[in-house]
C-alpha positions in Angstrom: 79.7 -2.2 -37.3 76.4 -2.4 -35.6 73.4 -2.7 -38.0 71.5 0.6 -38.4 68.1 1.2 -40.0 68.4 3.7 -42.8 65.7 6.3 -43.1 64.2 7.0 -46.5 66.5 8.5 -49.2 69.7 8.0 -47.1 72.9 6.2 -47.8 76.3 5.8 -46.1 79.9 5.6 -47.1 83.0 4.4 -45.2 85.3 7.4 -45.2 89.1 7.3 -45.6 89.6 7.5 -41.8 87.3 4.5 -41.2 84.4 6.5 -39.9 80.9 6.3 -41.5 79.4 9.3 -43.3 75.7 9.5 -43.8 74.0 11.3 -46.7 70.5 12.3 -47.9 69.9 12.3 -51.6 66.7 13.6 -53.3 65.3 10.9 -55.6 65.6 11.6 -59.4 61.8 11.5 -59.7 61.5 14.6 -57.4 64.4 16.4 -59.1 62.8 15.9 -62.5 59.6 17.4 -61.1 61.5 20.5 -60.2 62.5 20.0 -56.6 65.3 22.4 -55.6 66.9 20.0 -53.2 69.7 17.7 -54.4 71.7 16.1 -51.5 73.1 16.8 -48.1 75.7 15.4 -45.8 73.9 14.4 -42.6 77.0 13.7 -40.4 79.6 11.2 -39.4 79.2 8.3 -37.0 75.6 9.2 -36.1 73.5 7.2 -33.7 70.2 5.8 -34.9 68.4 8.7 -33.3 70.7 11.3 -34.8 70.4 9.8 -38.2 66.6 9.8 -38.1 66.5 13.3 -36.9 69.0 14.6 -39.5 67.2 12.7 -42.4 63.8 13.8 -41.0 64.6 17.5 -41.6 65.3 16.8 -45.3 62.4 14.4 -45.7 60.0 17.0 -44.2 61.3 19.6 -46.6 60.8 17.3 -49.5 57.2 16.5 -48.3 56.5 20.3 -47.9 57.8 21.0 -51.3 55.6 18.2 -52.9 52.5 19.3 -51.1 53.2 23.0 -51.7 53.5 22.3 -55.4 50.1 20.7 -55.6 51.3 17.1 -55.6 49.1 14.7 -53.7 50.5 13.4 -50.4 50.5 9.8 -51.8 52.9 10.9 -54.5 55.4 12.3 -52.0 55.6 8.9 -50.3 56.8 7.1 -53.5 
């Protein structure tokens, strides 16, 4: 497996068929603050670019939610 940089809040699992599944998970800190997002499957066998794009969608949503709820930008980068 070629090393791949993982975007913020992402993880991977080796699936039963040997492929790699990527996932985005909202941190507990945000969920406890009322964030409606929990987790999302990002895809299987993604390239570095595809992984960053897929995670970017969820990280942007998380950022928007934090700012929209009056949380300072620095908090959303924890």
